[in-house]
C-alpha positions in Angstrom: 11.6 44.6 -39.6 14.6 46.0 -41.3 15.0 47.7 -44.7 15.0 45.2 -47.5 16.5 45.1 -51.0 14.1 45.5 -53.9 14.1 41.8 -54.7 13.6 40.7 -51.0 10.8 43.3 -50.7 9.0 42.0 -53.8 9.3 38.4 -52.5 8.0 39.3 -49.1 5.0 41.2 -50.5 4.2 38.3 -52.8 4.3 35.9 -49.9 2.0 38.1 -47.8 -0.4 38.6 -50.7 -0.7 34.8 -51.1 -1.2 34.5 -47.4 -4.1 37.0 -47.5 -5.5 35.0 -50.5 -5.3 31.8 -48.4 -6.9 33.4 -45.3 -9.9 34.4 -47.4 -10.2 31.2 -49.4 -10.0 29.1 -46.3 -12.1 31.4 -44.1 -9.6 30.8 -41.2 -10.9 32.3 -38.0 -10.6 31.4 -34.3 -14.2 32.3 -33.7 -15.3 30.0 -36.4 -13.0 27.3 -35.1 -14.5 27.5 -31.6 -18.0 27.6 -33.0 -17.2 24.4 -34.9 -16.2 22.7 -31.7 -19.3 23.7 -29.8 -21.9 23.1 -32.6 -20.4 20.4 -34.7 -18.2 18.6 -32.2 -15.3 18.9 -34.6 -11.9 20.4 -34.0 -10.9 20.4 -37.7 -10.2 24.2 -37.9 -8.3 24.2 -34.6 -6.2 21.3 -35.7 -5.5 23.1 -39.0 -4.3 26.1 -37.1 -2.0 23.8 -35.1 -0.7 22.4 -38.4 0.1 25.9 -39.6 2.2 26.4 -36.4 3.9 23.1 -37.0 4.9 24.0 -40.6 6.4 27.3 -39.2 8.3 25.5 -36.4 9.6 22.7 -38.7 10.5 25.1 -41.4 12.4 27.4 -39.0 14.3 24.4 -37.6 15.1 23.1 -41.1 16.3 26.6 -42.1 18.5 26.9 -39.0 20.0 23.4 -39.6 21.0 24.7 -43.1 22.6 27.8 -41.7 19.7 30.2 -42.6 19.1 31.9 -39.3 16.4 34.3 -38.4 15.7 36.7 -35.4 13.6 34.9 -32.8 11.2 36.9 -30.6 11.9 36.4 -27.0 9.4 34.5 -24.8 7.3 36.6 -22.4 6.7 35.8 -18.7 3.3 34.3 -17.8 1.6 36.8 -15.5 -1.9 38.0 -14.6 -1.7 40.3 -17.5 -1.3 37.3 -19.8 -4.6 35.9 -18.5 -6.4 39.2 -18.6 -5.2 39.9 -22.1 -6.2 36.5 -23.4 -9.7 37.0 -22.0 -10.0 40.4 -23.6 -8.7 39.1 -26.9 -11.4 36.4 -26.9 -14.1 38.8 -25.9 -13.1 41.3 -28.6 -13.2 38.5 -31.2 -16.6 37.4 -30.1 -18.0 41.0 -30.1 -16.8 41.4 -33.6 -17.9 37.9 -34.7 -14.4 37.2 -36.1 -10.8 37.3 -34.9 -8.1 39.3 -36.7 -7.7 36.5 -39.3 -11.4 36.3 -39.8 -11.7 40.1 -40.2 -9.3 39.9 -43.2 -11.3 37.0 -44.7 -14.6 38.9 -44.3 -13.1 42.1 -45.8 -12.1 39.9 -48.8 -15.8 39.0 -49.1 -16.9 42.7 -49.2 -18.1 42.9 -45.6 -16.8 46.5 -45.2 -17.7 46.8 -41.5 -14.6 44.7 -40.8 -12.5 47.6 -41.9 -13.3 49.0 -38.5 -11.4 46.2 -36.9 -7.9 47.3 -37.8 -9.0 50.9 -37.2 -10.3 49.9 -33.7 -7.1 48.0 -33.1 -5.0 51.0 -34.0 -7.1 53.3 -31.8 -7.1 50.8 -28.9 -3.3 50.7 -29.0 -3.2 54.5 -28.9 -5.5 54.6 -25.8 -4.2 51.6 -23.9 -0.4 51.8 -24.5 0.3 54.8 -22.3 -1.0 52.9 -19.3 1.3 50.0 -19.8 5.1 49.7 -19.0 7.4 49.8 -22.0 7.8 46.4 -23.4 11.3 44.8 -23.6 12.8 44.2 -27.0 10.8 41.5 -28.7 13.6 39.8 -30.7 17.0 38.5 -30.1 19.8 37.8 -32.6 20.2 34.3 -31.2 18.9 31.5 -33.5 18.1 29.2 -30.6 14.5 30.1 -30.4 13.4 26.5 -30.9 14.0 23.6 -28.6 16.3 21.0 -30.1 16.1 22.4 -33.7 18.4 19.6 -35.0 16.0 16.8 -34.1 13.0 18.9 -35.0 14.4 19.5 -38.5 15.1 15.8 -38.9 11.6 14.9 -37.9 10.0 17.6 -40.0 11.3 16.4 -43.4 9.5 13.0 -43.4 6.4 14.8 -42.0 6.4 17.3 -44.8 6.9 14.6 -47.4 4.1 12.5 -46.0 1.7 15.5 -45.8 2.5 16.6 -49.3 2.1 13.0 -50.6 -1.2 12.6 -48.8 -2.3 15.9 -50.3 -1.4 14.9 -53.8 -3.4 11.7 -53.4 -6.3 13.8 -52.1 -6.1 16.2 -55.0 -4.2 19.3 -53.9 -4.5 20.9 -57.3 -8.3 20.4 -57.3 -8.6 21.7 -53.8 -6.5 24.8 -54.4 -8.4 25.5 -57.5 -11.7 25.3 -55.7 -13.7 28.3 -54.7 -13.4 27.4 -51.0 -10.3 25.7 -49.6 -10.4 23.2 -46.8 -9.1 24.6 -43.5 -6.0 22.3 -43.7 -5.1 23.4 -47.2 -5.5 27.1 -46.3 -3.5 27.0 -43.1 -0.7 25.0 -44.7 -0.4 27.8 -47.4 -0.6 30.4 -44.6 2.1 28.7 -42.6 4.5 28.2 -45.5 4.1 31.8 -46.9 4.5 33.3 -43.4 7.6 31.2 -42.8 9.2 32.4 -46.1 8.4 36.1 -45.2 9.8 35.5 -41.7 13.1 34.2 -43.1 13.3 37.1 -45.5 12.2 40.0 -43.3 11.9 38.7 -39.7 9.0 37.7 -37.5 5.9 39.8 -37.9 2.1 39.8 -37.4 -0.2 42.3 -39.0 -1.6 43.3 -35.6 2.0 43.9 -34.4 2.5 46.2 -37.4 -0.6 48.2 -36.4 0.6 48.4 -32.8 4.1 49.6 -34.0 2.5 52.2 -36.2 0.3 53.4 -33.3 3.3 53.6 -31.0 5.5 55.2 -33.7 8.0 52.4 -33.3 8.2 51.3 -36.9 11.6 52.3 -38.2 10.3 52.1 -41.8 6.6 52.9 -41.6 6.2 52.4 -45.4 7.0 48.7 -45.0 4.2 47.9 -42.5 1.7 49.8 -44.7 2.9 47.9 -47.7 2.6 44.5 -45.9 -0.9 45.4 -44.7 -1.8 46.4 -48.3 -0.5 43.2 -49.7 -2.4 41.1 -47.1 -5.7 42.9 -47.8 -5.1 42.9 -51.6 -4.6 39.1 -51.5 -7.8 38.6 -49.5 -9.8 40.8 -51.9 -8.4 38.8 -54.9 -9.3 35.6 -53.1 -12.9 36.8 -52.6 -13.2 38.1 -56.2 -11.9 34.9 -57.8 -14.1 32.8 -55.5 -17.2 34.8 -56.4 -17.5 35.8 -52.7 -16.7 39.5 -53.1 -20.2 41.0 -52.8 -20.4 44.5 -51.3 -22.3 44.5 -48.1 -23.2 48.0 -46.8 -22.7 48.0 -43.0 -25.1 49.3 -40.5 -24.0 51.8 -37.8 -24.3 48.9 -35.2 -22.0 46.7 -37.3 -19.4 49.5 -37.5 -19.6 50.0 -33.7 -19.2 46.2 -33.0 -16.2 45.9 -35.2 -14.6 49.1 -33.8 -15.2 47.9 -30.2 -14.1 44.4 -31.0 -10.9 45.7 -32.6 -10.2 48.0 -29.6 -10.8 45.1 -27.1 -8.4 42.8 -29.1 -5.8 45.6 -29.1 -6.0 45.9 -25.3 -5.7 42.2 -24.9 -2.8 41.9 -27.4 -0.8 44.6 -25.6 -1.3 42.8 -22.2 -0.3 39.4 -23.5 1.6 40.7 -25.6 0.5 39.4 -29.0 -2.8 38.9 -30.9 -4.0 35.5 -32.2 -2.2 35.8 -35.5 1.1 36.3 -33.7 0.3 33.7 -31.1 -0.5 31.0 -33.8 2.3 31.8 -36.2 5.1 33.0 -33.9 4.5 32.1 -30.3 3.2 28.5 -30.7 5.9 27.5 -33.2 8.6 28.8 -30.8 7.0 26.9 -27.9 6.5 30.0 -25.9 4.5 29.1 -22.8 2.7 32.4 -22.6 1.5 32.0 -26.2 0.1 28.5 -25.6 -1.7 29.7 -22.5 -3.0 32.8 -24.1 -4.4 31.1 -27.2 -6.1 28.4 -25.0 -7.7 31.0 -22.8 -8.7 33.1 -25.8 -10.6 30.1 -27.2 -12.1 29.4 -23.8 -13.3 33.0 -23.5 -14.9 32.8 -27.0 -16.7 29.5 -26.1 -17.9 31.0 -22.7 -19.3 34.1 -24.4 -21.1 32.0 -27.0 -22.6 29.7 -24.3 -23.6 32.7 -22.2 -25.3 34.5 -25.1 -27.3 31.3 -25.8 -28.4 31.0 -22.1 -29.4 34.6 -21.9 -31.0 34.4 -25.4 -28.9 37.3 -26.6 -28.1 37.4 -30.3 -24.4 36.9 -31.0 -23.1 40.5 -31.3 -21.0 39.9 -34.3 -23.3 37.5 -36.1 -22.5 33.9 -37.0 -18.8 33.4 -37.8 -17.9 32.0 -41.2 
């Protein structure tokens, strides 16, 4: 991410704060989404994540058609490392009981053990990165990161109008004022605010910011820290205004689980590369094959770990996901 003007920086931080608010209010989490599929036979949360990716893809295509280009991260090859990374990413999310999105939501609820997730992620990057080859540049100045952006932009406009109209009929204002948002409402807000921040400052994911800081690759380290602070601040505000912010003193075991989960997710994200926040909000919208494969395998790994823990009568290491 490049240096920004004061006005652009304020706009980006506002978008990121609203994104954190939506993550907490909607309790968006891949672990919770997989648990919903297994126990309730419902894919509501997974479909909501897909809709967030769709809003980013459609918004990018529309912006490109209007001449507002943005740097597009390059696709990565699908290798054995992609598969291994996805499995580690899923295992780490299960160990912690929440993915990187879920960790932010739980922090906003006062579950302070989740603060060990970004710490574990940072430490995992420090330990694992020296054993991996240097990654190629992750972005290109070419705006052709989407397939057929012209038709996608044309198709996105009626979809957006239909979705907003449907939301108005269903009471968007009432839903957004509620203490807990529906997964679709939350992920639409996440997708739109992430899109706006991308257009202003370039593609980013908070786990990528942690990895860049660990690798000392951030050209302006103050910006990643500011974005992380805005994301967490928005989540805490979401928890406070929803009456969810209740301080929970963590046990040593909970600290260890979150630390280990964060480190495992870091190892997985470096192998893919990309964690589930970047996969959903960057890789899936850009139709990157490695991102689609990795996210699917991550979900499969979480589901397998849940089923195995039930068969072996082990308690879920991270506790029940929200």
